[in-house]
C-alpha positions in Angstrom: 0.1 0.0 0.1 2.6 2.5 1.0 4.6 2.1 -1.7 2.0 2.2 -4.5 1.0 6.0 -2.3 4.5 6.9 -2.5 4.8 6.5 -6.5 1.7 8.2 -7.3 2.8 11.3 -5.4 5.8 11.0 -7.4 3.4 11.1 -10.6 1.9 13.7 -8.6 5.2 15.9 -8.3 6.6 15.2 -11.8 3.5 17.0 -13.0 5.3 20.2 -10.8 8.7 19.3 -11.9 8.1 20.0 -15.4 7.7 23.8 -14.8 8.8 26.4 -12.7 7.9 26.2 -9.0 6.3 29.2 -7.0 7.9 28.6 -3.7 7.3 30.3 -0.5 8.8 30.4 2.4 7.9 29.1 6.1 11.0 30.4 7.2 14.0 32.3 5.8 15.5 28.2 5.8 12.8 26.2 5.2 10.7 26.5 1.6 7.9 25.1 0.7 6.0 24.7 -3.0 3.0 23.7 -4.4 4.6 20.3 -5.0 5.1 19.7 -1.2 1.3 20.4 -0.5 -0.2 18.8 -4.0 2.0 15.7 -2.5 0.9 15.4 1.3 -3.1 16.4 0.2 -2.8 13.1 -1.7 -0.8 10.9 0.9 -3.0 12.4 3.4 -6.6 11.5 1.9 -5.8 7.9 1.1 -4.2 7.2 4.0 -6.6 7.9 6.1 -9.0 6.3 3.8 -7.1 3.4 4.2 -6.3 3.3 7.8 -9.1 5.0 9.8 -8.1 4.6 12.6 -4.2 4.8 12.3 -3.0 8.7 13.5 -1.2 10.8 10.4 2.0 12.9 10.9 2.6 14.5 8.0 4.6 17.9 6.8 2.2 19.9 5.6 -0.8 19.1 6.9 -1.6 20.9 11.3 -0.4 18.8 13.9 -3.7 18.6 15.9 -1.9 16.1 18.2 -4.6 13.1 18.2 -2.4 10.9 16.7 -0.5 10.9 20.3 -3.5 8.6 21.6 -3.0 6.4 18.1 -0.5 3.5 18.7 -0.2 3.3 15.2 0.7 6.6 13.3 1.3 7.0 9.6 5.3 9.9 9.0 5.2 11.9 5.7 7.4 13.7 4.0 5.7 14.6 0.6 8.9 15.6 -0.6 12.2 15.9 1.4 14.9 18.1 -0.7 12.5 20.8 -1.6 15.6 23.0 -1.7 16.8 20.6 -4.5 13.1 20.4 -6.1 13.7 24.0 -6.8 17.3 23.6 -7.9 16.0 21.0 -10.4 18.6 18.8 -9.8 16.5 15.8 -9.2 17.8 15.2 -5.4 14.8 14.8 -3.5 12.3 12.3 -2.7 9.0 10.9 -1.2 9.0 9.5 2.1 6.2 7.7 3.8 6.8 5.4 7.4 4.8 3.7 10.0 5.2 3.8 13.4 3.9 1.0 15.9 4.2 2.1 19.7 7.2 5.0 18.9 9.2 2.3 16.8 9.1 2.5 13.0 8.3 -1.0 11.4 7.4 0.0 7.7 9.5 2.6 5.7 9.5 3.9 1.9 11.6 6.4 0.0 11.0 7.0 -3.1 13.4 9.1 -5.6 10.8 9.4 -8.9 13.0 11.6 -11.3 15.0 8.4 -11.5 12.6 5.5 -10.2 14.5 4.5 -7.6 12.3 3.0 -5.2 14.2 2.0 -1.1 11.9 -0.1 1.2 11.3 -2.3 4.4 9.3 -3.8 6.6 10.3 -4.3 10.4 11.8 -8.1 10.2 11.6 -8.6 6.7 14.8 -6.9 5.4 15.3 -4.2 3.0 15.2 -3.5 -0.6 15.6 -1.5 -3.4 13.6 -1.4 -7.0 15.8 0.5 -9.7 15.5 -0.3 -13.6 12.6 -2.9 -13.0 14.8 -5.1 -10.7 14.6 -5.8 -6.9 17.8 -6.3 -4.8 17.9 -6.8 -1.2 20.0 -4.0 0.7 23.0 -4.5 2.8 25.1 -1.9 4.6 29.1 -2.1 4.2 31.2 -3.5 6.6 34.2 -0.6 6.8 35.1 0.0 9.9 38.5 1.3 9.2 38.1 5.3 10.1 40.8 6.3 7.4 38.3 4.5 4.8 35.4 5.6 5.7 32.7 7.6 3.1 30.5 10.3 5.1 27.9 11.4 3.0 27.0 15.0 3.3 24.6 17.9 2.5 24.8 20.0 -0.6 23.5 22.8 1.3 25.6 23.0 4.7 28.8 20.9 5.9 28.7 21.1 9.6 32.2 21.9 11.0 32.2 19.1 13.5 32.4 16.9 11.0 35.3 18.7 9.9 37.2 17.9 13.5 35.2 14.5 13.1 37.2 13.6 10.4 40.7 15.3 9.8 41.9 12.7 13.0 41.8 9.4 10.6 42.3 11.6 7.5 39.3 10.7 6.1 39.8 11.9 2.2 36.4 11.2 0.1 32.8 12.6 0.4 29.9 11.9 -0.9 27.7 15.5 -1.5 24.2 14.6 -2.0 20.8 16.6 -1.0 17.7 14.4 0.3 18.1 13.1 4.0 16.2 10.6 2.3 18.7 10.0 -0.7 21.6 10.1 2.1 20.7 7.4 4.1 19.7 5.4 0.8 23.2 5.9 0.0 24.0 4.2 3.6 21.7 1.3 3.1 23.3 0.7 -0.2 27.1 0.2 1.3 27.8 3.4 -0.9 28.6 5.2 2.0 29.8 4.5 5.4 28.2 7.1 8.0 26.1 10.3 8.2 26.0 13.0 10.5 22.9 16.0 11.4 25.0 17.7 14.4 21.7 20.3 14.7 18.2 20.5 16.0 16.6 20.8 12.3 15.3 17.6 11.4 12.0 16.5 12.1 10.3 12.8 12.6 9.2 13.1 8.6 12.7 13.0 7.7 13.7 10.1 9.6 11.5 7.6 10.3 10.9 5.9 7.1 14.9 6.2 6.0 15.4 5.1 10.0 13.8 0.9 9.1 15.5 1.2 6.0 18.5 1.9 7.4 18.2 -0.8 10.3 16.7 -3.6 8.0 20.1 -2.9 6.3 21.8 -3.6 8.5 22.7 -0.1 9.7 21.9 2.0 12.8 20.3 5.6 13.1 20.6 7.5 16.8 20.6 11.0 18.3 24.4 12.1 18.1 24.7 10.6 21.6 24.0 7.6 20.3 20.4 7.4 22.1 17.8 5.1 19.3 15.2 7.7 18.2 11.7 7.4 19.3 8.8 8.3 17.0 4.6 10.2 17.8 6.6 12.3 20.1 4.8 15.5 21.4 7.7 17.3 19.9 8.6 15.9 16.4 12.0 18.4 16.5 15.1 16.1 16.6 16.7 18.8 19.0 19.8 15.7 19.8 20.3 15.8 15.6 20.9 12.3 14.1 23.7 10.4 13.2 23.6 7.0 11.3 26.1 4.6 10.4 26.6 1.4 8.6 26.4 -0.3 12.4 30.3 -1.4 11.7 31.5 2.4 12.4 28.9 3.7 15.3 31.3 2.6 18.2 33.8 4.9 16.8 31.5 7.3 15.6 29.5 7.6 18.9 33.1 8.0 21.1 34.6 10.7 18.9 31.6 12.7 18.4 30.7 12.7 21.9 34.0 14.0 23.3 33.7 16.8 20.2 30.3 17.4 21.5 31.4 17.7 25.4 34.6 20.1 24.1 31.7 22.3 22.5 30.0 22.0 26.1 26.7 20.7 24.4 24.8 19.0 27.1 22.7 15.1 26.2 20.2 16.7 28.4 19.3 19.8 26.1 21.1 19.3 23.2 21.0 21.7 20.0 
C-alpha cells in the first residue's frame, strides 16, 4: 500500500517538476512549493481512507496531536529535499513511514526522477527497486576510520564533521541533497556514515530512512547514540541525527561524544 501511494505521489510531483515552481517560505531556511502541498494532500487523504483508525503526522498538515492517542501513526514527508526540487537537480524524494508504539515498522523512500524506490518492513529486510529489478539492501562492512566514506549535505557541511574526520584523515566525501537519499546510499553500502549535529530535522525526515537503514544492517540514532523515538509531542530532533553502517557506530559515537563535550553541549538539552 505504502509503495503504491509514494509512486502515486511521485507522479503528482513530476507534473510540477516540468514547470518553474512557485515558492513560499515557512521560515528563512524552509521553502515550500505547490508540489509539496499537492503530494501531501494526496498522501494524507489516501492513508486516512485506507487506515481510518491510524494517526497521521505529515509535514504540510496541521498537527492537532490526536496522533498521540494512537498506537499506529503514519509519518509523511511529501517532498524531502524541496531546495533540490527548486534547483531542479533531481535529488529529492517522497518518504512514508509507519510507526507502531514509537518504533518505525515500515518505510518507503522514492526518488521519482530516477525511479528508485527503497523500502523495508520490520524483520523482513530492506530492498531497492531500480531499472525494473529488486535487490536486497546491505550496508558496508567498513570500520577502518581512514577509509570511511561520509555522505554530506549539498547545502551545508557541519564544521564538527571536519573536526571528526580530520583525525583519521578521511579524504572522500559524497555530496547529496535529500536526507532520504543520503540514508539510501548508506543502506546500499555506497557510503558509511552520516552526521547532522543540529536540531533542524523532524520526525518525518528520519522515520522511513530509519527502518530502511536498520533492516539493511545499519544504525540511526541521535548524536549521543540514543535510539530515535517517534510519535512524540515535540517532533523536532533537538539532539541531532547520526547514522552509520553499524560496525562504525561505536567509533563514531565515541569521537562525536568527545567533540560535543568540548563544545559544551549537554545531552539533556541538545542543540
